[in-house]
py3Dmol code that shows the C-alpha trace and the ligand (Angstrom):
import py3Dmol

protein = """\
ATOM      1  CA  MET A   1     -60.720 -34.256 -98.810  1.00  0.00           C
ATOM      2  CA  LYS A   2     -63.747 -32.122 -98.002  1.00  0.00           C
ATOM      3  CA  ILE A   3     -61.745 -30.335 -95.336  1.00  0.00           C
ATOM      4  CA  GLN A   4     -58.962 -29.642 -97.830  1.00  0.00           C
ATOM      5  CA  ILE A   5     -61.409 -28.228-100.366  1.00  0.00           C
ATOM      6  CA  LEU A   6     -63.082 -26.119 -97.698  1.00  0.00           C
ATOM      7  CA  THR A   7     -59.721 -24.814 -96.488  1.00  0.00           C
ATOM      8  CA  PHE A   8     -58.745 -23.950-100.068  1.00  0.00           C
ATOM      9  CA  LEU A   9     -62.020 -22.108-100.640  1.00  0.00           C
ATOM     10  CA  LEU A  10     -61.683 -20.127 -97.409  1.00  0.00           C
ATOM     11  CA  LEU A  11     -58.106 -19.175 -98.315  1.00  0.00           C
ATOM     12  CA  PHE A  12     -59.231 -18.132-101.804  1.00  0.00           C
ATOM     13  CA  VAL A  13     -62.007 -15.951-100.367  1.00  0.00           C
ATOM     14  CA  ALA A  14     -59.619 -14.394 -97.819  1.00  0.00           C
ATOM     15  CA  VAL A  15     -57.038 -13.558-100.480  1.00  0.00           C
ATOM     16  CA  THR A  16     -59.742 -12.103-102.727  1.00  0.00           C
ATOM     17  CA  VAL A  17     -61.119  -9.925 -99.911  1.00  0.00           C
ATOM     18  CA  VAL A  18     -57.658  -8.670 -98.972  1.00  0.00           C
ATOM     19  CA  ALA A  19     -56.895  -7.903-102.624  1.00  0.00           C
ATOM     20  CA  GLN A  20     -60.146  -5.960-102.976  1.00  0.00           C
ATOM     21  CA  GLU A  21     -59.471  -4.023 -99.779  1.00  0.00           C
ATOM     22  CA  ASP A  22     -56.004  -3.117-101.065  1.00  0.00           C
ATOM     23  CA  GLU A  23     -57.350  -1.854-104.377  1.00  0.00           C
ATOM     24  CA  PRO A  24     -58.358   1.705-103.236  1.00  0.00           C
ATOM     25  CA  MET A  25     -54.939   2.196-101.629  1.00  0.00           C
ATOM     26  CA  ARG A  26     -53.092   1.798-104.913  1.00  0.00           C
ATOM     27  CA  MET A  27     -52.303   5.448-105.798  1.00  0.00           C
ATOM     28  CA  ARG A  28     -51.504   6.692-109.268  1.00  0.00           C
ATOM     29  CA  PRO A  29     -49.532   9.895-110.039  1.00  0.00           C
ATOM     30  CA  GLN A  30     -52.565  11.595-111.592  1.00  0.00           C
ATOM     31  CA  MET A  31     -54.582  11.246-108.385  1.00  0.00           C
ATOM     32  CA  THR A  32     -52.533  14.004-106.672  1.00  0.00           C
ATOM     33  CA  GLU A  33     -52.341  16.403-109.620  1.00  0.00           C
ATOM     34  CA  ILE A  34     -54.412  19.604-109.280  1.00  0.00           C
ATOM     35  CA  TRP A  35     -55.095  21.348-112.586  1.00  0.00           C
ATOM     36  CA  ASN A  36     -57.747  23.950-111.811  1.00  0.00           C
ATOM     37  CA  PRO A  37     -57.961  26.841-111.434  1.00  0.00           C
ATOM     38  CA  GLU A  38     -54.975  27.487-113.681  1.00  0.00           C
ATOM     39  CA  ILE A  39     -52.219  29.677-112.215  1.00  0.00           C
ATOM     40  CA  SER A  40     -52.447  33.344-113.323  1.00  0.00           C
ATOM     41  CA  VAL A  41     -49.935  34.278-115.974  1.00  0.00           C
ATOM     42  CA  ILE A  42     -48.010  37.528-115.457  1.00  0.00           C
ATOM     43  CA  THR A  43     -45.014  39.039-117.203  1.00  0.00           C
ATOM     44  CA  PRO A  44     -41.883  39.478-115.106  1.00  0.00           C
ATOM     45  CA  GLY A  45     -39.829  42.654-115.183  1.00  0.00           C
ATOM     46  CA  GLU A  46     -36.693  42.698-117.291  1.00  0.00           C
ATOM     47  CA  THR A  47     -34.698  42.273-114.071  1.00  0.00           C
ATOM     48  CA  PRO A  48     -35.958  41.329-110.586  1.00  0.00           C
ATOM     49  CA  ALA A  49     -35.807  45.053-109.708  1.00  0.00           C
ATOM     50  CA  ASP A  50     -38.296  45.934-112.447  1.00  0.00           C
ATOM     51  CA  ALA A  51     -42.028  45.825-111.794  1.00  0.00           C
ATOM     52  CA  PRO A  52     -43.854  42.724-113.054  1.00  0.00           C
ATOM     53  CA  SER A  53     -47.088  43.211-114.975  1.00  0.00           C
ATOM     54  CA  ASP A  54     -49.390  42.811-111.954  1.00  0.00           C
ATOM     55  CA  ALA A  55     -47.571  45.370-109.769  1.00  0.00           C
ATOM     56  CA  ILE A  56     -48.859  48.811-108.806  1.00  0.00           C
ATOM     57  CA  VAL A  57     -46.131  51.347-109.532  1.00  0.00           C
ATOM     58  CA  LEU A  58     -46.063  53.704-106.544  1.00  0.00           C
ATOM     59  CA  PHE A  59     -43.262  55.900-107.839  1.00  0.00           C
ATOM     60  CA  ASN A  60     -41.820  55.901-111.340  1.00  0.00           C
ATOM     61  CA  GLY A  61     -39.123  58.520-110.781  1.00  0.00           C
ATOM     62  CA  VAL A  62     -41.241  61.430-112.017  1.00  0.00           C
ATOM     63  CA  ASP A  63     -44.751  61.516-110.594  1.00  0.00           C
ATOM     64  CA  LEU A  64     -45.065  61.538-106.801  1.00  0.00           C
ATOM     65  CA  GLU A  65     -48.418  63.262-106.341  1.00  0.00           C
ATOM     66  CA  SER A  66     -50.559  60.603-107.998  1.00  0.00           C
ATOM     67  CA  GLU A  67     -49.849  57.981-105.341  1.00  0.00           C
ATOM     68  CA  TRP A  68     -48.465  59.906-102.334  1.00  0.00           C
ATOM     69  CA  THR A  69     -49.509  62.589 -99.870  1.00  0.00           C
ATOM     70  CA  SER A  70     -47.970  64.266 -96.872  1.00  0.00           C
ATOM     71  CA  GLY A  71     -49.000  62.992 -93.457  1.00  0.00           C
ATOM     72  CA  ASP A  72     -51.796  65.594 -93.235  1.00  0.00           C
ATOM     73  CA  GLY A  73     -53.174  64.681 -96.655  1.00  0.00           C
ATOM     74  CA  SER A  74     -51.702  67.675 -98.485  1.00  0.00           C
ATOM     75  CA  LYS A  75     -49.371  67.494-101.488  1.00  0.00           C
ATOM     76  CA  PRO A  76     -46.011  65.918-100.656  1.00  0.00           C
ATOM     77  CA  THR A  77     -43.134  68.407-100.560  1.00  0.00           C
ATOM     78  CA  TRP A  78     -40.294  65.920-100.992  1.00  0.00           C
ATOM     79  CA  LEU A  79     -37.922  66.866-103.794  1.00  0.00           C
ATOM     80  CA  VAL A  80     -38.419  64.977-107.069  1.00  0.00           C
ATOM     81  CA  GLU A  81     -35.459  65.157-109.462  1.00  0.00           C
ATOM     82  CA  ASN A  82     -33.082  62.904-111.380  1.00  0.00           C
ATOM     83  CA  GLY A  83     -35.507  59.974-111.209  1.00  0.00           C
ATOM     84  CA  CYS A  84     -35.754  59.850-107.446  1.00  0.00           C
ATOM     85  CA  VAL A  85     -37.490  61.529-104.528  1.00  0.00           C
ATOM     86  CA  THR A  86     -35.570  62.935-101.563  1.00  0.00           C
ATOM     87  CA  THR A  87     -36.682  64.006 -98.148  1.00  0.00           C
ATOM     88  CA  PHE A  88     -35.243  66.963 -96.273  1.00  0.00           C
ATOM     89  CA  ARG A  89     -35.299  68.271 -92.722  1.00  0.00           C
ATOM     90  CA  GLY A  90     -38.787  69.349 -91.821  1.00  0.00           C
ATOM     91  CA  ALA A  91     -40.464  67.873 -94.906  1.00  0.00           C
ATOM     92  CA  GLY A  92     -42.454  65.396 -92.821  1.00  0.00           C
ATOM     93  CA  ALA A  93     -43.343  61.842 -93.716  1.00  0.00           C
ATOM     94  CA  ILE A  94     -45.113  60.891 -96.929  1.00  0.00           C
ATOM     95  CA  LYS A  95     -47.572  58.040 -97.296  1.00  0.00           C
ATOM     96  CA  THR A  96     -49.384  56.273-100.081  1.00  0.00           C
ATOM     97  CA  LYS A  97     -52.955  57.202-100.859  1.00  0.00           C
ATOM     98  CA  ARG A  98     -53.730  53.529-101.334  1.00  0.00           C
ATOM     99  CA  VAL A  99     -53.890  51.169 -98.401  1.00  0.00           C
ATOM    100  CA  PHE A 100     -52.770  47.575 -98.312  1.00  0.00           C
ATOM    101  CA  GLU A 101     -53.040  44.326 -96.382  1.00  0.00           C
ATOM    102  CA  ASP A 102     -50.628  41.594 -97.502  1.00  0.00           C
ATOM    103  CA  PHE A 103     -48.071  42.574-100.119  1.00  0.00           C
ATOM    104  CA  GLN A 104     -44.697  42.282-101.807  1.00  0.00           C
ATOM    105  CA  LEU A 105     -42.921  45.652-101.929  1.00  0.00           C
ATOM    106  CA  HIS A 106     -39.840  46.672-103.892  1.00  0.00           C
ATOM    107  CA  ILE A 107     -38.173  49.949-102.954  1.00  0.00           C
ATOM    108  CA  GLU A 108     -34.728  51.386-103.643  1.00  0.00           C
ATOM    109  CA  TRP A 109     -33.007  53.837-101.320  1.00  0.00           C
ATOM    110  CA  ARG A 110     -29.807  55.848-101.092  1.00  0.00           C
ATOM    111  CA  THR A 111     -28.208  57.520 -98.113  1.00  0.00           C
ATOM    112  CA  PRO A 112     -26.216  60.753 -98.653  1.00  0.00           C
ATOM    113  CA  SER A 113     -22.726  60.357-100.120  1.00  0.00           C
ATOM    114  CA  GLU A 114     -21.547  63.113 -97.837  1.00  0.00           C
ATOM    115  CA  ILE A 115     -21.177  61.456 -94.431  1.00  0.00           C
ATOM    116  CA  VAL A 116     -22.780  63.496 -91.676  1.00  0.00           C
ATOM    117  CA  GLY A 117     -23.489  62.245 -88.163  1.00  0.00           C
ATOM    118  CA  GLU A 118     -23.092  58.844 -86.595  1.00  0.00           C
ATOM    119  CA  SER A 119     -25.144  55.942 -85.272  1.00  0.00           C
ATOM    120  CA  GLN A 120     -28.869  56.750 -85.769  1.00  0.00           C
ATOM    121  CA  GLY A 121     -28.024  60.208 -87.095  1.00  0.00           C
ATOM    122  CA  ARG A 122     -26.491  59.023 -90.389  1.00  0.00           C
ATOM    123  CA  GLY A 123     -28.797  58.494 -93.351  1.00  0.00           C
ATOM    124  CA  ASN A 124     -31.844  57.648 -91.248  1.00  0.00           C
ATOM    125  CA  SER A 125     -35.248  57.104 -92.822  1.00  0.00           C
ATOM    126  CA  GLY A 126     -37.651  54.205 -92.752  1.00  0.00           C
ATOM    127  CA  VAL A 127     -40.270  52.223 -94.638  1.00  0.00           C
ATOM    128  CA  PHE A 128     -43.376  51.917 -92.475  1.00  0.00           C
ATOM    129  CA  LEU A 129     -45.612  48.974 -93.387  1.00  0.00           C
ATOM    130  CA  GLN A 130     -49.307  49.723 -92.935  1.00  0.00           C
ATOM    131  CA  GLY A 131     -48.034  53.061 -91.635  1.00  0.00           C
ATOM    132  CA  ILE A 132     -46.953  51.695 -88.220  1.00  0.00           C
ATOM    133  CA  TYR A 133     -44.349  48.927 -88.600  1.00  0.00           C
ATOM    134  CA  GLU A 134     -40.887  50.263 -89.516  1.00  0.00           C
ATOM    135  CA  VAL A 135     -38.253  48.557 -91.604  1.00  0.00           C
ATOM    136  CA  GLN A 136     -35.297  50.754 -90.748  1.00  0.00           C
ATOM    137  CA  VAL A 137     -33.368  52.645 -93.429  1.00  0.00           C
ATOM    138  CA  LEU A 138     -29.943  53.746 -92.191  1.00  0.00           C
ATOM    139  CA  ASP A 139     -26.355  54.161 -93.377  1.00  0.00           C
ATOM    140  CA  ASN A 140     -24.644  51.333 -91.513  1.00  0.00           C
ATOM    141  CA  TYR A 141     -21.622  51.180 -93.778  1.00  0.00           C
ATOM    142  CA  ASN A 142     -18.849  51.449 -91.181  1.00  0.00           C
ATOM    143  CA  ASN A 143     -21.344  52.985 -88.784  1.00  0.00           C
ATOM    144  CA  ARG A 144     -22.188  51.113 -85.583  1.00  0.00           C
ATOM    145  CA  THR A 145     -25.498  51.534 -83.845  1.00  0.00           C
ATOM    146  CA  TYR A 146     -27.669  49.299 -81.675  1.00  0.00           C
ATOM    147  CA  ARG A 147     -28.236  45.999 -83.485  1.00  0.00           C
ATOM    148  CA  ASN A 148     -32.039  46.168 -83.436  1.00  0.00           C
ATOM    149  CA  GLY A 149     -31.971  49.647 -84.922  1.00  0.00           C
ATOM    150  CA  GLN A 150     -29.714  49.270 -87.914  1.00  0.00           C
ATOM    151  CA  ALA A 151     -30.526  48.977 -91.604  1.00  0.00           C
ATOM    152  CA  GLY A 152     -32.693  45.956 -92.307  1.00  0.00           C
ATOM    153  CA  SER A 153     -33.983  45.765 -88.752  1.00  0.00           C
ATOM    154  CA  ILE A 154     -37.610  45.777 -87.768  1.00  0.00           C
ATOM    155  CA  TYR A 155     -36.909  48.788 -85.605  1.00  0.00           C
ATOM    156  CA  LYS A 156     -36.419  47.924 -81.915  1.00  0.00           C
ATOM    157  CA  GLN A 157     -37.815  44.399 -82.493  1.00  0.00           C
ATOM    158  CA  HIS A 158     -35.702  42.275 -84.841  1.00  0.00           C
ATOM    159  CA  PRO A 159     -32.067  42.932 -85.829  1.00  0.00           C
ATOM    160  CA  PRO A 160     -31.114  42.002 -89.397  1.00  0.00           C
ATOM    161  CA  LEU A 161     -29.426  38.625 -89.917  1.00  0.00           C
ATOM    162  CA  VAL A 162     -26.409  40.341 -91.512  1.00  0.00           C
ATOM    163  CA  ASN A 163     -25.193  43.841 -92.326  1.00  0.00           C
ATOM    164  CA  VAL A 164     -25.210  43.987 -96.126  1.00  0.00           C
ATOM    165  CA  CYS A 165     -25.102  47.781 -96.488  1.00  0.00           C
ATOM    166  CA  LYS A 166     -23.492  49.384 -99.502  1.00  0.00           C
ATOM    167  CA  ALA A 167     -21.434  52.552 -99.219  1.00  0.00           C
ATOM    168  CA  PRO A 168     -23.084  55.947 -98.725  1.00  0.00           C
ATOM    169  CA  GLY A 169     -24.344  57.403-101.987  1.00  0.00           C
ATOM    170  CA  VAL A 170     -24.868  53.968-103.596  1.00  0.00           C
ATOM    171  CA  TRP A 171     -28.374  52.743-104.418  1.00  0.00           C
ATOM    172  CA  GLN A 172     -29.634  49.818-102.352  1.00  0.00           C
ATOM    173  CA  THR A 173     -32.747  47.633-102.554  1.00  0.00           C
ATOM    174  CA  TYR A 174     -35.325  46.292-100.175  1.00  0.00           C
ATOM    175  CA  ASP A 175     -37.703  43.545-101.218  1.00  0.00           C
ATOM    176  CA  ILE A 176     -40.254  43.164 -98.459  1.00  0.00           C
ATOM    177  CA  ILE A 177     -42.908  40.467 -98.099  1.00  0.00           C
ATOM    178  CA  TYR A 178     -45.491  41.436 -95.510  1.00  0.00           C
ATOM    179  CA  THR A 179     -48.443  39.578 -94.027  1.00  0.00           C
ATOM    180  CA  ALA A 180     -50.831  41.792 -92.090  1.00  0.00           C
ATOM    181  CA  PRO A 181     -52.026  40.769 -88.640  1.00  0.00           C
ATOM    182  CA  ARG A 182     -55.373  39.137 -87.983  1.00  0.00           C
ATOM    183  CA  PHE A 183     -57.123  40.118 -84.774  1.00  0.00           C
ATOM    184  CA  ASN A 184     -59.064  38.541 -81.940  1.00  0.00           C
ATOM    185  CA  ASP A 185     -62.293  40.137 -80.736  1.00  0.00           C
ATOM    186  CA  ASP A 186     -60.412  41.776 -77.849  1.00  0.00           C
ATOM    187  CA  ASP A 187     -58.124  43.584 -80.343  1.00  0.00           C
ATOM    188  CA  THR A 188     -55.069  41.431 -79.589  1.00  0.00           C
ATOM    189  CA  TYR A 189     -53.266  39.686 -82.438  1.00  0.00           C
ATOM    190  CA  PHE A 190     -54.763  36.365 -83.510  1.00  0.00           C
ATOM    191  CA  THR A 191     -51.760  36.111 -85.852  1.00  0.00           C
ATOM    192  CA  PRO A 192     -49.116  38.864 -85.628  1.00  0.00           C
ATOM    193  CA  PRO A 193     -47.752  40.724 -88.660  1.00  0.00           C
ATOM    194  CA  THR A 194     -44.858  38.896 -90.293  1.00  0.00           C
ATOM    195  CA  VAL A 195     -42.089  40.406 -92.400  1.00  0.00           C
ATOM    196  CA  THR A 196     -39.469  38.974 -94.717  1.00  0.00           C
ATOM    197  CA  VAL A 197     -36.846  41.394 -96.032  1.00  0.00           C
ATOM    198  CA  LEU A 198     -34.154  40.985 -98.661  1.00  0.00           C
ATOM    199  CA  HIS A 199     -31.597  43.780 -98.487  1.00  0.00           C
ATOM    200  CA  ASN A 200     -29.594  44.037-101.695  1.00  0.00           C
ATOM    201  CA  GLY A 201     -30.881  40.548-102.534  1.00  0.00           C
ATOM    202  CA  VAL A 202     -29.741  39.048 -99.220  1.00  0.00           C
ATOM    203  CA  LEU A 203     -32.190  37.698 -96.633  1.00  0.00           C
ATOM    204  CA  VAL A 204     -32.058  39.844 -93.484  1.00  0.00           C
ATOM    205  CA  GLN A 205     -35.534  39.164 -92.002  1.00  0.00           C
ATOM    206  CA  ASN A 206     -36.865  35.624 -92.294  1.00  0.00           C
ATOM    207  CA  ASN A 207     -40.612  35.682 -91.703  1.00  0.00           C
ATOM    208  CA  SER A 208     -40.079  37.683 -88.512  1.00  0.00           C
ATOM    209  CA  LYS A 209     -43.093  38.001 -86.212  1.00  0.00           C
ATOM    210  CA  LEU A 210     -43.768  41.525 -84.982  1.00  0.00           C
ATOM    211  CA  ARG A 211     -44.621  42.169 -81.363  1.00  0.00           C
ATOM    212  CA  GLY A 212     -46.619  45.298 -82.103  1.00  0.00           C
ATOM    213  CA  PRO A 213     -46.382  48.702 -83.782  1.00  0.00           C
ATOM    214  CA  THR A 214     -42.943  50.335 -83.855  1.00  0.00           C
ATOM    215  CA  GLU A 215     -42.163  52.269 -80.700  1.00  0.00           C
ATOM    216  CA  TYR A 216     -39.183  54.565 -80.165  1.00  0.00           C
ATOM    217  CA  ILE A 217     -39.812  54.471 -76.425  1.00  0.00           C
ATOM    218  CA  GLY A 218     -41.774  51.683 -74.852  1.00  0.00           C
ATOM    219  CA  ILE A 219     -43.029  48.135 -75.260  1.00  0.00           C
ATOM    220  CA  PRO A 220     -44.599  47.298 -78.655  1.00  0.00           C
ATOM    221  CA  GLU A 221     -47.175  44.919 -77.180  1.00  0.00           C
ATOM    222  CA  TYR A 222     -48.746  47.753 -75.214  1.00  0.00           C
ATOM    223  CA  SER A 223     -49.721  49.658 -78.332  1.00  0.00           C
ATOM    224  CA  VAL A 224     -51.394  46.841 -80.257  1.00  0.00           C
ATOM    225  CA  LYS A 225     -54.769  48.022 -81.497  1.00  0.00           C
ATOM    226  CA  LYS A 226     -57.028  46.428 -84.058  1.00  0.00           C
ATOM    227  CA  HIS A 227     -56.501  48.021 -87.455  1.00  0.00           C
ATOM    228  CA  GLY A 228     -57.439  47.544 -91.068  1.00  0.00           C
ATOM    229  CA  PRO A 229     -55.425  48.099 -94.256  1.00  0.00           C
ATOM    230  CA  GLY A 230     -52.739  50.780 -94.125  1.00  0.00           C
ATOM    231  CA  GLY A 231     -50.503  52.731 -96.481  1.00  0.00           C
ATOM    232  CA  ILE A 232     -46.767  52.643 -96.996  1.00  0.00           C
ATOM    233  CA  MET A 233     -45.134  55.542 -95.152  1.00  0.00           C
ATOM    234  CA  LEU A 234     -41.629  56.891 -95.701  1.00  0.00           C
ATOM    235  CA  GLN A 235     -39.979  58.622 -92.773  1.00  0.00           C
ATOM    236  CA  ASP A 236     -38.416  62.070 -92.647  1.00  0.00           C
ATOM    237  CA  HIS A 237     -35.688  61.711 -90.044  1.00  0.00           C
ATOM    238  CA  SER A 238     -33.994  64.983 -91.035  1.00  0.00           C
ATOM    239  CA  ASN A 239     -31.420  63.227 -93.249  1.00  0.00           C
ATOM    240  CA  PRO A 240     -31.657  63.687 -97.065  1.00  0.00           C
ATOM    241  CA  VAL A 241     -32.358  60.056 -97.985  1.00  0.00           C
ATOM    242  CA  SER A 242     -33.586  59.307-101.524  1.00  0.00           C
ATOM    243  CA  PHE A 243     -35.985  56.684-102.891  1.00  0.00           C
ATOM    244  CA  ARG A 244     -36.801  55.407-106.370  1.00  0.00           C
ATOM    245  CA  ASN A 245     -38.412  52.533-108.289  1.00  0.00           C
ATOM    246  CA  ILE A 246     -41.157  51.747-105.795  1.00  0.00           C
ATOM    247  CA  TRP A 247     -43.709  49.101-106.714  1.00  0.00           C
ATOM    248  CA  ILE A 248     -46.015  46.786-104.848  1.00  0.00           C
ATOM    249  CA  ARG A 249     -47.948  43.593-105.492  1.00  0.00           C
ATOM    250  CA  GLU A 250     -51.015  42.866-103.408  1.00  0.00           C
ATOM    251  CA  LEU A 251     -51.115  39.266-102.226  1.00  0.00           C
TER     252      LEU A 251
END
"""
ligand_1 = """\
1
MG
Mg -35.842 55.327 -89.227
"""
view = py3Dmol.view(width=600, height=400)
view.addModel(protein, "pdb")
view.setStyle({"model": 0}, {"cartoon": {"style": "trace"}})
view.addModel(ligand_1, "xyz")
view.setStyle({"model": 1}, {"stick": {}})
view.zoomTo()
view.show()
């Protein structure tokens, strides 16, 4: 009888210990809810193309000089009329006065309705992120060129996933999400720049990793140099390409 009582007591103690050990493992829904800090409230644009309340408007269709300069720092000479800005042969690139690291950029562009040239010579411009990484702007509506150089490409590095170009003379959109590189002490990338691009609302670059700055001739890796924040630069490639409704959100 004593043995039975002892066995019962030992079993009772064992069950109690196990039950106590299990207690901390019993999760409740509230234990994985994070309430603070509260998420910032912003006001969205009327449509996804319109700037939300926390965006910096880089071009509103009228005023170019407040946010942009020519490459040499002088006033930009690009033509501002009818709510857009247009480059012309010899105008040179323009760049933002502000500089950026990680961002979300919205920009609308239009290639000339009058078709002139072919391949890279038709409606060529470009959106340079931090001034050195080009998202190609090109009229690829019924216009073949090399796949890693067409509209929506990271020029000479990543072709777009699809060709979603609209016809010449029709406004198109880029929504670009960019993460700047982080560097090692020897000036190589610790993490490379990454770019996501939606062209006319369609994903054409999916978190693509850049190999280095854009090169027309040569290997991108060879020109990697440590750099800080950089501006947005728009390319003059001698074709009269127009831009409008440009805004950016720093991330
Ligand atoms: Mg270009």
